[in-house]
Structures are given as C-alpha cells and as structure tokens.
Wavefront OBJ file of the C-alpha trace (Angstrom):
o trace
v 38.652 103.024 159.079
v 41.422 101.084 157.312
v 42.820 104.322 155.884
v 43.088 105.794 159.390
v 44.908 102.706 160.666
v 47.337 102.841 157.730
v 47.914 106.547 158.416
v 48.583 105.691 162.068
v 51.127 103.071 160.932
v 52.929 105.706 158.844
v 53.002 108.189 161.740
v 54.410 105.608 164.158
v 56.952 104.404 161.597
v 58.138 107.936 160.802
v 58.566 108.632 164.519
v 60.684 105.539 165.268
v 62.417 104.536 162.030
v 65.627 106.440 162.802
v 65.612 105.993 166.582
v 68.722 104.201 167.809
v 67.698 103.944 171.459
v 64.002 103.225 171.864
v 62.579 103.497 175.388
v 60.884 100.452 176.930
v 57.476 102.164 176.875
v 57.879 102.842 173.166
v 58.918 99.252 172.526
v 55.575 98.212 173.987
v 53.779 100.509 171.541
v 55.738 99.008 168.657
v 54.994 95.511 169.921
v 51.292 96.273 170.030
v 51.442 97.584 166.465
v 52.012 93.959 165.474
v 48.355 93.375 166.323
v 47.394 95.734 163.488
v 49.504 94.157 160.755
v 46.458 92.740 158.948
v 45.482 96.292 158.013
v 48.561 96.558 155.795
v 47.314 94.077 153.220
v 48.533 93.237 150.696
v 52.179 93.290 151.694
v 54.407 95.375 149.453
v 57.589 97.433 149.509
v 55.725 100.455 150.897
v 54.726 98.682 154.119
v 57.518 96.111 154.463
v 59.864 98.411 156.372
v 57.086 99.490 158.734
v 56.350 95.880 159.608
v 60.025 94.985 159.913
v 60.457 97.800 162.431
v 57.687 96.582 164.732
v 58.597 92.915 164.247
v 61.804 93.488 166.206
v 59.721 94.260 169.299
v 57.034 91.596 168.902
v 57.984 89.845 172.140
v 58.140 93.010 174.241
v 54.438 92.603 174.946
v 54.189 88.896 174.021
v 52.514 89.440 170.646
v 54.470 86.955 168.551
v 51.698 84.359 168.308
v 49.180 86.866 166.953
v 51.809 88.418 164.679
v 52.739 85.055 163.165
v 49.063 84.192 162.697
v 48.611 87.487 160.863
v 51.606 86.838 158.607
v 50.185 83.411 157.882
v 46.913 85.024 156.770
v 48.693 87.718 154.757
v 50.626 85.134 152.778
v 47.421 84.493 150.842
v 47.093 88.117 149.663
v 48.999 89.752 146.835
v 51.454 88.329 144.343
v 52.793 85.068 145.869
v 56.486 85.420 145.022
v 56.717 89.032 146.148
v 54.674 88.302 149.269
v 56.861 85.295 150.136
v 60.024 87.377 149.928
v 58.544 90.177 152.028
v 57.266 87.769 154.688
v 60.652 86.044 154.752
v 62.435 89.349 155.304
v 59.972 90.333 158.027
v 60.424 86.964 159.729
v 64.231 87.301 159.666
v 63.875 90.776 161.180
v 61.648 89.403 163.946
v 64.219 86.694 164.711
v 66.820 89.352 165.561
v 65.203 89.815 168.984
v 62.744 86.954 169.386
v 62.592 83.252 168.639
v 58.902 82.380 168.791
v 57.929 78.719 168.748
v 54.261 78.729 169.712
v 51.763 77.729 167.081
v 54.392 75.683 165.348
v 51.972 74.868 162.511
v 51.726 78.558 161.547
v 55.492 78.926 161.542
v 55.880 75.795 159.398
v 53.283 77.073 156.942
v 55.120 80.377 156.625
v 58.512 78.712 156.169
v 57.063 76.327 153.552
v 55.431 79.233 151.720
v 58.664 81.236 151.665
v 60.576 78.133 150.552
v 58.424 77.785 147.409
v 59.834 81.066 146.124
v 63.095 81.625 147.990
v 64.917 78.595 149.392
v 67.821 80.686 150.691
v 65.503 82.870 152.735
v 63.623 79.914 154.205
v 66.929 78.211 155.012
v 68.046 81.375 156.788
v 64.929 81.239 158.972
v 65.528 77.564 159.794
v 69.247 78.191 160.394
v 68.427 80.953 162.862
v 66.191 78.634 164.843
v 68.845 75.902 164.727
v 71.616 78.231 165.918
v 69.430 79.083 168.896
v 69.024 75.409 169.773
v 65.555 74.875 168.305
v 65.508 71.979 165.851
v 61.735 71.973 165.325
v 62.064 73.189 161.752
v 65.096 71.100 160.825
v 62.986 68.830 158.614
v 62.017 71.813 156.432
v 65.664 72.777 156.127
v 66.752 69.232 155.295
v 64.168 68.976 152.490
v 65.849 72.000 150.863
v 69.438 70.756 151.153
l 1 2 3 4 5 6 7 8 9 10 11 12 13 14 15 16 17 18 19 20 21 22 23 24 25 26 27 28 29 30 31 32 33 34 35 36 37 38 39 40 41 42 43 44 45 46 47 48 49 50 51 52 53 54 55 56 57 58 59 60 61 62 63 64 65 66 67 68 69 70 71 72 73 74 75 76 77 78 79 80 81 82 83 84 85 86 87 88 89 90 91 92 93 94 95 96 97 98 99 100 101 102 103 104 105 106 107 108 109 110 111 112 113 114 115 116 117 118 119 120 121 122 123 124 125 126 127 128 129 130 131 132 133 134 135 136 137 138 139 140 141 142 143 144 145
C-alpha cells in the first residue's frame, strides 16, 4: 500500500513540477496531497521537492493544520540534522502562499526542532511570520539573536 501511495506522489509531482500556471482544480488536488505526506517517511532529498511543491497549495483546501501535524510527526524520523533542514525548507516553501497559525504548539515544536540544527532557517521562518504581522513566534526568534 505504501509503495502505491509513493508511486502516486511521483506521478503527481512529475505532472505538476514544471507547470507555471496551475488550474484551481489542480491546486485542490495538490492541497489534498498534503494529507498523504506521512507516507513519504523518512524525509530525504528524493521526496523533499515533491512535498515542497504541494506545500505551496496547502491552504487551497484548508489542509495546513493536518500538514503541520504531519511535519511535526515526521521530524522524529530519519537523521535529525538532515530532517530539520528538509522540514525547514518545506516550511519556508509553504509560507510563500500561506501563513498558518492554528495549532501553534505544533508550529513552535517544528521551529524549535529546526533551530537546533539550523538557526538561520528557523529565523527565516520566524521572520516571515513577523513580516506578515504575526508575532506569535517572536520569542523563538529572540532566543536565537
């Protein structure tokens, strides 16, 4: 079953990776793919770009809470430093089009995890929230600076 889901991920990624203008219906498909992110464990370079692609559309179908919960679970799988960097990059990609704030504790856990291995990346996440008027994660940023 997991192999079929991973194959599905690859098919969807190959279809949309070079698309410049994605239709609204297709954005909903990509948003819903966020619900299947747990099947790409552990995170690595081979699945990072697939997840980054769908992360940009996470709010199209209001899937950010589930997506963030999944990232929070995935942070415990794989090599910590590599996983932290991948999750940080995915989170930055998500923040291009969405600024989720629900389940603040999950977001804080992810930012703290990324910060252990890459302060610049965690600061970038906090800076993005701050630039958008959300100071909820300012304390995490201040602890790093």
